[in-house]
N, C-alpha and C positions, 0 to 999 in steps of 0.2 A: 655697285649693281645690286638692285633689290632681289629678293628671293624669286619674285615673279619673272623678273628679267633673266635671272639665271636659268630658270626652268625653260623659258621660251628659247633662250640661246641653245640649250642642250637639245631641245626637240628639233630645231632646224639645222643642227650641226654647226652652228656659227662658231663654236669654240675651236673647230678644226679648220675653218676656212681662212685662206690667205686673201687679203684684199687684192683687187685687180688694179694695176697701175694704168694710168692714162695711155702710156705707150703701148702696153699690151692690148688695151681695148681697141686702139687704132690698128694695131698689127693683125689681130686675130680675124678681123672681118675682110682682110684683103686676099685676093688671088684664089678664089674658089671656082671650080668648074660649075657651069650652070646646071640646074636640075634637068633631068630628062624631060623632053617636051611631049613624048608620046604617052598617052593615057594608058593606065594598066588595064588588063582584061578583067571582066567581071568575075567575081567569085562563083563557083559552081552553084552554090545555094541561091544566088540572086534570082534565078529563074523560078524559084518556088516560094520566095518569101512574100511577094506581093499578095498572093492568094491567102496566105496565112494572116497577113495584116488586115485584109479586107474582111475575112471571117471574124477576126477579133473585134473589129469595129462594129460588125453586125450584131454582136451580142450586147452592145452598149450604145444604142442609138442616141445621138446627140451629145455623147460624152467624149472628151479628149483623154486618151490613155497615155500615161507617162511611165516609161519603162527604162529604168537606169541600167547601165552595164555593171555598176558597182565600182568600188575603189580598192586601192591596195589595203591589205591587212598586215599589220605589223607582226613579224616573226620574232624579232628580238631587237630592242632598242631602235636603231634607225635602219634595220634591214627588214624587207618585206617578204612575205610569201610570194611565190610566182603567181601572177594575176591570172584569174580565169573569169570570164564574163558570166553574169547571171544567165541561167539557162533560157529563161523567157526572152531576154534581150538577144541572145545568140540565135534562137529559133526564129524570131521575128525580123532580125536584121541580116542574118547570114554571116556575121562575123564570128570567127572561131579563134583558135590558138590563144594568144594573150592580148587580144584586141577587145575593146578599146577602153582602158581605165578612165573613169570619170565621164564617159559618154552617156548620152541619154537619147533614147528613141522616143519620139512623140508621134502618136497616131491621132492626128487632128480629126475632129468630127466633120469638119467642112473644108479641109485643105489636104494636100498630099502629106503623107507621113514624111517626117524629116528627122535626120540624124544630127544631133548637136554634139560636137566634139571639139577638142582643142587641136586645130590644124597647126602645121609647122609654121614657125615664125621666119621672117627674113634673117639671113645670116648676119645682118647688121644689128640685130637685137641682142641684148645681153642674155636673153633666154637661151639663145643658140648654144652658148658655151658655159653658162652659169647655172642653168636649172637642171638639177638631177632628176626631176620628175618629167619634164617635157623637152629638155634640150637635146639637140641632135648629137652633141658630143657625148652625151651620157646614155641615151636610150636608142640612138640610131635615127635614121631619116624617117620622119613622120610624113603622112600624106597631107597634101593640100586639100582644100574643100573639093576642088574639081576631081582630084584623083580618087578620093574616097567615094564620091558620087559615082564615078565610073565603075568602081569595084562593086557597088551595091545596087546600082540602078535606082538611086534614091537621092532626093535633094538633101544637101548637107549645109549646116550653118555652124557658126562659131558658138561654142558652149557658153560664152560670155553674153550671148544674146538670149539665153533660155528664159530668164524671168520675164523679160518684156514680151517674148513670144507666147508665153503661157497666160499672161494677164487677160482677163475677160472670158476665159474658157471655163466650161464645166468639167472639172478635172477629177481623174482617178489616178492613183499612183501605186506602184508596188512599194509598199511602205518599208520593208525591212532590207532593202538592197543598198541604199545610199542615204544616210541620215541627213546629209546636207540638202539633197534633192527633196526628200520628204518634208523637211522644214520649210523649204521654199514653196512647195505646193500648199502646205497647210497655211502659210502666210498669205496665200492668194485666194483662199476660200473661207467661208464662214462655217462655224459649227464643227462637229465631230463626224468625220467621214470614214472612220476606221472600218465599219461594217461594209460599206461599199467598196473600200479598197481591198478588203479580204475577199470579196466576191470576184474582183479582178484577178487576184492571185489564183483562186480556185478555178476560174474559167480557163485561164491560160494553161493551167496544168491539165485539165480535162481535155482541152483541145489537142493535146499531144498524145493521147492514148492510142489513137489510130495513126499510123505512120504513112506518109506519102511515099512515092516511089524513090525520091531522092534519099529519104531517110533509110529506107530498106536497103538501098545500094550501099550507103555509108556503113550500115551495120554489117553488111557482108564484108566490106573492106576491113572493118574492125576485127571481125572474127578471123579473117585470113591472116592479118598481122599477128593476132594472138596465137594462132597455130605456129607461126614462125618462132615466137617467143618460147612456146612450150617445147618445140623441137630443140631449141638451143639449150634449154634446161636439161632435157633428156641426155644430150651429149655431155653435159657438164656434171652430171650426178657423181661419177667417180671422183672428180676433183673436189666436189662439195664434201665428200666423205674424207678425203685425204687432207684437205687444208684446214679442217676444223671450222667451227661456227658455220656449218654448211647451209643452214637456213638463210643466212645473210648472203652466202654465195649464190644461192638460187634466186633470191630476191633481186640481187644486183644483175645477174645475167638476164632475167626477164626485163628488168627496168631499162637495160641498155637497148634492147630491141624495141621496147615501147617508145623510147625517145627517138630512135633511129627511124622507125617506120611510121610513127604517129606523133601526137603532141606529147603524150606522157602515159603513165598508167591511169586507168579510169578510176582507181581507188587504191588504197594501200594494199599491197600484195600480202596475201596470207600464204606463208611457206612454213607449214607446220609438220614437223617430223615426230614420229612416235606418239607419245601421249599428248603432245601439244595439239595434235589434230582434234582433240576432244574439247579444246577451248575454241568456241565458235569464231570469235574475232581475234585470233592470235596474230598480231601484227608486229610483235617484238622481234620475231624471227632471229633469235640470238642463240638458238640451240645447235648442237652438233648433230650430224646424221650418221647412222650406222647402216651397214648393208642389210641387216635384218629388219629395218624400219620400213614402214610406208610413209611417204610424204604426201600430205594433202596440199595441193597447190591451187589456190583460188586467185586468179589473175586475169586482167583484161587490158587490152590496148585501147586507149582513147585516141582516135584519129584527129587530124587537124580541125575538122568540122565539129569536134567535141562529142561525137557518138562513140559509145564504148561497148566493147564486148564484156561478158562476165562469164567466165568458164572455170570449172573446177575439174581436176583430175586427181585421183589418188593413185600414186605410182609406187611400186616396190623399188626401194632405193638400190638394192643389189641385183635387180633384174627379174626376180621371180617372187610371186606371192607365196607365203607359207600356207598350209592348208587352212588354218584358222582365218588368216587374212583374206584368202580367196572366198571362203564361205560367207563372210560378212560382205565382201565386195559384190558377190553374185546376188545377194539379197537386195542390196542397194540398187544394183543395175536393174533387177526385175521391177523394183518399185519405180525407178525413173522411167523405164519403158512403159509401164502402166500409166504414169503421169503424162508422158508425151502423147500417148494414144488418146488421152482425154482432151487434148487441146484442139477443140473443134469450135467453129463459129456457132454461136447460140448456146454453148455450154456455159454453165456457171464458172466464174473465175476460180472458185474453190474446187471445181471438179478434179483437176489434176492433183491437188493436195489430197483429196479424199481417196483417189485411186492409189496414190503412192503409200499413204499411211496404212491402208488396208493390208498391203503386202508386208509392210514392216511389222504390224501388230501380229500377224499370223506367225512370223518368225519369232517374235518375242514370246508368244504362247508356246511355240515349239520348244524353246529353250527353258521354259518353265519359270521365267523371271517376272511375269505379270502376276498380280495378286488374284486374278481371275482369268476369264477367257478373253480372247481377242475382241469378241463382240461386246463384252462388257467394257473393255478399255476404250473401244471406239464410240461408245454411247455418250450422250450429252452429259451424263452424270459420272463418266469415267475420265478418260484422258491420261491414264497412267503411262501410255506409250511415250508421252512427251518427255519422260525421264531420259530417253535415249534418242529423241528427235525433237529438240526444243523449238526449232524455228519453223516457219512456213515453207511450203514447197516452191512457191512462185512469187515473183514480183515483176512489175513492168520494167522494161529496159529501153534505153534510148540515149538521150543526151546526159541523163543522170543514171548512175548504176541502179538506184532505186527511183525509177522515173515516175513522174506524175504524182509525186507523194502528197501534193496539196489537194488532190481530187477528193471529193466527198466519199465517205465510206460506202454509201449505197451505190456509188458509181464505180468505185474501185473494187474493194473486196466483195461487196454485195452485187456487183454488176455481172454482165455476160461478156464472154470472149467474142471478138468481132474480127473479121478479115482485116489484116493490116496491123493488128496488135503484135507486139513482140514481148514475150515473157520468158522468164527462166523456169526451168524445171530442175530442182536440186535437192532431192531427198538425201538424207544421211543417216548413219548410225554412229553414235558416239558412246563407246564403252570406256569410261574413264578407268584408269588403273586402280583407283581407290573404291570402285563400286563393287561391293561384296555380293550383290544380287547376281552379278554376271559370272558365268563359269570362268574359272581361272585362265583358260587358254585364250579367251577373248578379251580379257582386260587389257586396256592400253591401246586398243585398236579403234581408230576413227576413220571413217570413210564417207566421203561425199562425192557425188558425180553430178555435174551441172552443165547444162547446155542451153543455148539461146534459141527459142522456138518462135518461128513466124506462123501466125494463124492465117491460113489460106481458105479458099472456098471449098477445099477438099482435105486431103491429108496434111497434117502439120509438117512444116519444113524446118529441119534442124540446121540452123545456120552455122553451127560449129561442129558439124558431123565429120569434118576432115580429121579430127582428133579421135583416135580409137577409144571405144568404151568397153568392149568385151575383154575379159581378163586375159584370154589367150592372145588376143590382138594387141593388147597393151604390152605384154611381155615381148612379143615379136617386134613391135614398134621400137621399144627400148633397145633391143639387140641391134636392130637396123640402124638406129641413130648413133649408136656407139661403135658400129662397125664390128660387131661380134658375130 
């Protein structure tokens, strides 16, 4: 066997496969109950996706839009990460959870939008029992073309027909989703279309900035499920202290409820105790917890439709804040309250951030840790407050935790808030234990409070308000959850 043959054999797992005897092939296809004849009900999103597709086509008159779901990503050797479809594909098709690897949604300029995917094969085909990618024995019962069409209210065709179906059309493709689909599209058109393809990605991202009612309702569900996960963590904090490696215990408890109530977590959970809370993206979660710590828990449930909450609470592990912890906490809460109040239609996207950091800078001036005044730090030539609040206060939220990230800067950060947008408001103070400018009693304290805010035609709506924010209420809530 040549080196190339050995490599190919390893990649497809052939070195581990036993050959199928003819007797087995004849036996395996016998005596199976027929498939259910009743068509499945439509997915809840199906009532909303047609309008989204029509709006997308309206931005690209005469062009055919090719939107892949994506394919599996290798985790290690021949094991893959759990599949999640590309957000634009899920938004336009209505498919969530782990559906549908290798599928492609095509928004034809002059024909109905069509989903191309690999339908289940007859049980008489070897694919039924031999294919680890599509076989029913390996991945479960797949939909027929008719069943998928009933779920989505959308015409469906076999993915193997895709190239012929695209020939002769003026194509745009989401380039970075599925390399094989991009190569196919590039082979069907002349010249370099990368700029036009980038415009498709940007447009689909910007179209999701304002949520429809279905999306808002799904975000409410995600926030409700996240509340349940936080309540479970609150009950388990004593065990997290006793069993060691308590950050992992907290992460696991929340993850259990995320999988039970939704699809999974919307992003890697941050469970940061003590000084770990001052590392913004602390996802190692391998530390112990002590009663005199606070734990910064940044976590969100992604529901089956792929909409995710993004909530942070900073909790006193032993049930009560120390005076220093409470002082920092109260300042962050005041900053967040100011930021939420600024979430008004017509306001600049940056207004909540400006409102929040103004409160923080005043506190830093009060502590005497700024090199000058708060006003100087807040000026364009200043920025010293960023030493203790490095990140922005808000980002858009929806199907992605950092939603609509391909939108143009002038539309996103430079844009205005509008009714139907959902953003986070999440100021923090991060006093690292090694920061000698900070008074000793505050070193090692990290606090962030984050909620998911719906912009309405009036007062902002806090979708995650069922979790307490006030320090006294947090302490009472912990006592209640733990039966104290």
